[in-house]
N, C-alpha and C positions, 0 to 999 in steps of 0.2 A: 481317105486317111492313110498315112504311112506310119509304120511303127518301127523304131529302132530300139536296140537294147544296149544299155551300158553294162558290160559284163564284168561284174565284181563278185563272182561266186554267189554266196547266199545273199549278198546285198545288191545283186543285179536288179535293175529296174527299167521299165519301158519309157520311151519318149514317143508320145503320140502327136503327130503333126497333121493338121488339116483344118478345114473351115467347119464351123458349127459344133466344135467339140465341147464348148462350155455346157451345152444342153445334154451331153452324152452321159447320163447317170450310170449307164452300164460300164463305162470306163472308170468311174470313180468307185463303184460299189465294192470291188475286191480289197480296197485299201483302208477300210474303216473297221477296226476291231470294236470300237465303242460308238454308240449312236449319238455322239456329241463331237462337234468340231469347232475350232476357232479359225475364222477367216481374217487374216491380216491384209489390209489393203490401204489405199490412201484416198484423199479428198478428191482427186481427179478421176481415179478408176472406179471408185464406189458407185457414183451415179450412173455409170455406163454399164457395168457388168456384175456388180455385187448381187442384185436380185436374181439374175439368171443363174448364177452359181448356187445361191441359197435354195432356189426352187429345185434345181437338179439334186442337191443333197437331200432336200425334203422328200423327194420321190423315192429315195432309198432309206427313208426313215431316220436320217441324220439331222439333228437340229444344229444350227450354226449360230455362233456368237461372233458378230462382226467387231473388229478392232480397226478403227479408221484413223490413220496417221496423217500428219501434214505431208505434203508432196515436195520432194527436193533433196538433192544430195547433202545440203547443209543440215538436214535433220537426221542424217545417218550417224547417230551418236548415242552415248550412254543414256542420256535423258529420254530420248524417244524409245530406245530399247526397253527402258524401265516401264514405259506405258504398256508395252506388251505383257511384261511380267505382272504388272498390276492387274491387268484384265484376266490373265490366267489364274492368278491366286484368288481374285475376287469371285471368279466363277467356279472355284474348287475343281479346276481341271486336274486330271490325273495323268500319270505317265503314259497311259494308253490313249489319251485324247489326241486326235490328229490336228495338227496346225497346217492350214492351207495358206500359202502366200499367193495373193492375187495382185499382180502389178508388174512393174519393171524391175530393174536390177537392184535398186535400193530396197524395195519391199522384199524381194527374194533373199537378199543378203541378210537383212535384219530378221526376217521371219525364220530363216534357217539357223541363224545364230541363236535366236531365242529358243528354238526347238532343240538345238544341241545342248543348251544350258539348263533348261527347265527340268527339274527332277533328273538331271543328268542324261536327258535324251527322250524326246517324244516323237512319234511318227510325224512326217513332214512331207507335204506335197507342193510342188511348184506349178503354178498356173501363170506363166509369163505372158504379159500383154504388150510388150514392146519388141521391136525387132532385135535390139541388142540383147535383151534377156532371153529371147527365144533361141538365138544362135549361140549364146555364150554363157551368160552368168547363171542360167537356170540348170545347166548341165555340169556335173562334175563335183558338186558338194563343197565348193568354196563358199564360206559364209563369213561376214565380217562387218565391223563398223569402222568409221574413220576416227583418227586422232588429229588434233591441230598440227602435229609434227609430221604426220604421214597417213596416206590413204590405205585403208584395208589392213592396218597393222595389228588389229586386235580381232581375232576370230577363231574359227575352227573348221576342220574338214568334217562335213556332216552330210551324208548323201540323202537325197529325197527317196521316197517310195515310188514316185510317179512324177513325170513331167508331162503336162497337158498343154501343148502349144497350139492355140486356136488362131489360125491365120486371119480369121475374120476380125480379131481385135485390132489388127493393123489398119483397118479402114478409118479408125478414129484417131490414129497416131498423128500428132503434128509433124509437118514436113521436116522441121529441124531434128526431131527425135528419130524419124525414119532415116535421114542421112547419117546421123550419128551411129545408128545400128550398122550401117553399111561398112563402117570402118572395121568392125570385127569380122564381117563377112569377107572383106578383102584380105584381112590378115591370114585366113586359112589358105587362100591361094598363094600368098607370099611365102609362108613357112613350110608348106608340104604338099600343095596341090596345084601345080602349074596349069593343068588342064582346066581347073576351076577358075583360075585367074584369067585365062583366055576367054572362058565362058562369060565371066563378068565384064570383060572389055566389050563383048558383043551384045550383052543384055542389060547393061547398067541403066539405059533409058527405060526399059520395061519395068525394072525394079522401082525406079523413081516414079513411074506412072502407076505403081501399085497393081501391076498385072498379077493376078492371083496365082497363075501357074508358075510364073517366074519367081515370085516370092516363096511359094511352097518348095520349089526346087532349091533355092538358095538356103532356106532354113534346113531342109533335109540334108543337103551336102555339107553344110557347116556342122550340124549336129553329128553327122557320121564321122567327120574328121575329129571332132572333139571326143566323141565316145571312144574311138580307137586309142587316142592319146591317154585318156583317163584310165581306160582298162589296163594299159601297159604301165602307167606311172601315176597311181592315184594321189600320192603324197608329194608330188613335184620334186622327186630326188634326181630326175634326169630329163627325159624327153618333154614332160609336161611344161617345163620352164619355157620351152619354145613358144608356147601360147601367149607369152608376155611380150612379143615383139612390139616395140614402141611404147610399152607401158611404163618403163622406168623413167623415160623422158616425160611421158604423158602424165604420170602421177605427180611429177614435180610441177607441171603446169597447173594441174587441178589444185594442189595444195598451195602453191605460191600465189595463185590468183584468188583463192578463197573458194571453198567447195560450192559448186552450183553455177559459178560464172562461166566456166567452160564445161560443156557436156563431156562425159567420159569418152565417147567415140570421137569427138572433135579433138580432144587432147591426144588420143591414141593416133589419130591421123597425122597430126603435126609431129608427134614423137616418132612415128614410123619413118617420116621423112628425115628426121635427124639420124635415126639408125641407118637409113639408106645412105646418107651422106658419109657417115663414118665407115660403113662397109665399103664404099667406093674409095675412100682415102686409104684403106688398108689393102686395096688391090683386089678385092673380091668381086664386088658388084660393078658391072660396067656402067659408064656414064649413060649409055643408051637405056639401060634398065632403070636407072634413077629417073630419067625423063619419062619413061613408060609408067612407072609407079605414080609419079606426080600427076601425070595426065589423067589417070583413072580416079585419083582422089579429087581432082578438080572437077571432073565430069560428075562425080558423086555429090558435089556441092560441099566438100569438106576442106578445112584449112590445111595448107601445106607449109605454113610457117607458124611458129609459136609466138607467144606474146613477148614483149621486150622486157623480160626479167633480166636482171644482171646475171652474167654467166656464172659468177661465183655463187649466186643464189640457187641457180639450177643445180650446180655441183653439190652444194650443201644439202638440198632437198633429196637429191638422188642417192645420198648415203643412207637415207631412211627407206631402204628397199629390201624386200625379202630375199633378193638374190645376192646381197652383199655377204661374202663369206671370208672369214678371217680378216675382216676389215677391207677386203678388196672388192671393188665394184665389178660385177659380172653383167654383161649386156647381151641381149639377143640381137644378133646381126645376121645379115643375109650374104650367103656365098653366091647365090643367084636367085632368080625368081623361082620359088618352089623348094628352096633348100636353105634352112636357117641353122644357126649354131649359137651356143652360149660361149662367149669369149671373155677373157679377163686381161687380154694383152694390150688393149688400147691405152695409150698414155693420156694423162690429164690434158695435155696440150692438144692431142688429136680430138678428144671428146669436146673440148672447148671450141675448137675450130668448127666441128660439126654443128654445135649449138648455134654459134655465131652466124653460120651460113644459112640457118633456118629460123632466125629470130626477127620479129618486127615486120 
């Protein structure tokens, strides 16, 4: 097991990474003020890992109430969120009751948002079970639900007390979900860690083959990068925005196609290629680097072109982005592999050309 810390003063918390951690009741024990917990999970994860977690909680004297939600991005909405609130209220949960999110990014986001809202804040633990959630969404305290007009537009910053990333859960992850998670892993190399990008180029086959050692290293290196960024800029007023490379384009894909049609990581991969094309247009990223980035995404089994949405539709959806400031669209672009910047100088024509070059 490896342990990292997200350093936020009194709100600092550990990220434990390793195999077999779901059974480690000793890691859970320090984080329960009350001998009652609510475990939010979904119909896919519950049959695989819920009993293991409930048993671990039972060994430290904590009784667990499961809340099992439908699985899918299309359920990341107010209606499903209210299912969590209904369960919390029906069980007379208190402000000191701990909510545990067991699942991927959707469960982590909704569980965290529910915890942030219920009685104005209850303790919250992340137990991510997908690669994407282990390397990205479980760390940093971003919680949200989707709106028909925009992804993750309604939410709160709310940090967990603990992140427990059990690499063993990746054994049951479908191939498509594993590949989608790799998009966020590759992102860290592109925005701030060129040595990690080179490591990924050398080890992508091992990751796809679910080599435990390679996966553990990728999760640890990704979390270390994110923990540093979050500690420096928790509320995304500066450097943290760089973690959104490809996301403005990618969220437009997810919203435009209908939530759940494209996985988040798939949309981010195609969106990153649009950002790379634009970066090249602006004279920052070399054509050789664009080819290099594309080659890694292709080897990872990820799309390098977006769906054939009308360019005007892309631009419309991209205006519903949290980085829009004073009505001006700000994009995360690449100066080189390992160096990203938030820029607002690209013209609509340049953005349109980048989209057209990576559509269909």
